N, C-alpha and C positions, 0 to 999 in steps of 0.2 A: 504495500499500500503507498510506503514511502517515498518507493522509487517512481510509482506511477506516481506519485503526487509533484515529486521533483521535474518530471519528464513533462508535465501539464504546466509547469509554471515556466520551464525550460521553453518550452512552446509559445507561453503567452508573452513571455520577455522578448524571443526573435520575433514575433509578430509585431510586438510594439515597437522595435528598433525599424522595421520596415516600415511600419506606419510612419513614423517620421521622415524616412524618406522620402513615402508619396506626399506627405502635407507638405514638404519643402516645395515640391512643385506645385500643390493645392494651391499655396499663397500667391505663387504667383499669376497663377489663373484666376484667381481674386482679383487682382489687377487686370488682367486683359486675358480672359478665357478663350479669346479670336486664335492665340497662337496656336491653338491644335489644330485650325481648320486647313484646309490644303493649299499647297504655295497658289498663287496663280500669277499671271504677266504682269502685277504692279513691280513699279520701279524701288530700288534699294529705300531711296527717300521715302517714298510712300508707304512703303513697309514699316520703315521703321517710327511712323506716325502711331502713335497710341491714342484710342478714340477716348475723347472728353468721357469721362463717367457720368458728369451732368450737364446738363444745356446751360448754353454761356449766360441765357437770361435770368438763371437761376429756377431754384424749385418753388413751384406756388402751391401744387398739389400731390399729397402723397395717399397713396391705396398700398394697404396691408391686406393678403392674403393666405390661407393658410387653415393651419390646426391651432394647438394651445400653447405652443412655443411662439407663435405672433401676438397670440389673445394674451400672455404674459403670465400664464399661470405658475406660481410659486415665488411671484414677486412681492413682498412684502408691501412694496410701494404703488404697486398695481399699473404699472406703467411699461414693465418688458423692453426686450430692447426696441421695440417701434418707437415707445414714448420717447426712449434717450435719443434715438436717432432724429427724432422731430425736433426736440430739443437744441441739440449740438447744430442742425440746420439752421433753425431759426437764427438762432444766436449769431452764427457766422453771416446770416445774408442778412439780418437787420431788420426784418419783418416777419410777417405772422404768416402760419403756413394751413392750408386747408389739409383735413388728415380724414381719411376714412379706416376703420380696420373692419374689416370684413370676415376675420378669422373666427373659425369656431371651433371650441373645445373639443377632443377626437375624430375631427375631418379627417379624414382619409383622401387619397389623390382621385379615386372615384369620385366623392362628394364634393369635392372642389370643383372638379369639373360639370355637376349638377349644377351647384351654383352659380359659374360663370355664363352660363344659357340664361340666368334671369335677364330682366332689360336693364333693371337699376345697376347690376353690377358692371353690366356692359357698358352703361355710358358713363360710368365712374372710372372706369380703366381707361376708357377712351379719352378721358379729359386729366388723367393724371400725368405728372412730371415725373414722378419715382414710384416705382413699385417695388416693393419688398415681398418676401414670401416664403414659408416654409411648408413642406408636407414630406411626408416618408415615413415618420417615425412611428407613426402608426398602424402604416402600411406594413412595416419589416416588425414592430416589437408586439403586436396584438396575434401576429400568428405563432403562440407560445401555447405550451401546457401547464404554464405559471408562469408568475412573475420571473423566476430565471430557470425556468427548462426550456428551449427555445429547439424548436421541431425544423430540423435544415430543409427539410423537402418543403415545408409551409413557406417557409423565409425563400426560399430560392423562388417558387412561385408567385411570391407576393413581389420579389424585385423583379421579375419579367412584367408584372402590370403594373408596377408603377414606374418602369421605362416607360413604358407607351404613355401611359397617363401624363408623365411628366414633361414630355415632347410635345404631347398635344396642349398641355396648358400655356407652355411657352409658346406654341404656334397663335394660340386662337389670342392669347394677350398683345403679340405682336401684331396680327391680322387686326383688331381693333386700335393698335397706339401703334403707329410705327418709328417715335421719336423717342416714348419715355425710356428712364435709362430701367435696367429688371436686376434686380438684387435676388437672388436664391441663397439662402443660406443655408448650409449642408449641416449632414448629422453628426453629433459627436456620438460617443458610446457610453449609454447612464452603466452600463451593467461591466465597464471595466475592472472595479474592483472585488467583482463577485465570483462565485464559480462558474458564470454564463461567460464570461470573458473570452474565453477560448472559441467559442459559438457564435459570437458574436462580431469579434474583432474583422475578420472577414468580410462580412456582408456588409457591414458600414463600409469597410473601405472601397470595397467593390460597387459597391451603390454611389458615393461620391464621386468617385473617378467617372463612371458613368454618366453623373449629373455634370462633370465639367466637361466632357466631351459632346456630350446634347448642346448646352450652352453655347459651345465654341462654334456651332452654325449658324446663329441666330445674332444679329448685330446688336450692341448696346444691351447683351447679357451678362452679368458677371458672377458668378460663383465665390460666396464666402465660406473660406471652410473653420470649422469649429473645434474639430476632432482633437486636433494636439491642444486648444486650449484646455481640455476637460481629462486629458490624459493623465493619470496618476495624481488627480488633482477632484476628484468627484466629491469628495469629502468637503472641501473648500466651496467648491461651484453648484454644487447640486442643491435642491429643495427636499426635504424629509420624506418627500415622496421615494426618494431617488430616482426620480425620472426625468424632472423638469428641473431648469436650472434656479437658482436662488436669485436675492438680489445683485449679488456679487457676477454671479455668471451672466446675468444680462447685460450688465454693465461691461462685463469682457466681451461679449457677443457684438455689443452697440460700437465698442471703440474700433473692431477688427472693422467692421462695416464702412466707420467713417472713414479709416486708415486707405481702404480700396476706393472709396469714393471721390478721395482727396489726392 
């Protein structure tokens, strides 16, 4: 049993190390995910230009979509990362920003697509300058036999559905709004310091990689990584439910988003 336990944690350690290598690339993608796009006939000077993360005229309207992470569950201040990003942008711009948080606790990617078919939601998306969203945590982590029991086959099937839905979400947003900056906040692993770590590390990393590759196909879509921020810091940045960020965790996410936008 001891030998098996040591092997398990060595495996987890190796995966954690590999995750850092992946996240180094992930953070660069947060700044400019279009780097993964196929080469075109553009000149070196054109290729060197990084698209401006925010419109030159500034942000006037923000729309937030997704699940409980965007809703701010676990934040004692009730703001979540979206409220903090809004405050930071208002301070920087010197004017107020219209804000609509359409996120719903427990929402999965299929639910988000249904919500986006509503006329009022379409209108809000079409008028936004900045669109923030999270999705995927419920798709992956509801496919379990318990809080820390992961059923690998169900998770694999969930990732396939999530991949399809995620691209459709981005496609529909971009069809409604050609100019808005779109920011997707990728997943951290809330089970990193539990017995489920070995079974959850790879699915989360695989999904984050897929999310970055899909985002690279669309203009002005940025993927902000969070995995590295929570790795080995679960006690510091997770709420008491051991799933959502706490106040400090949301603050860190907001800081990362602002780094990407600036």
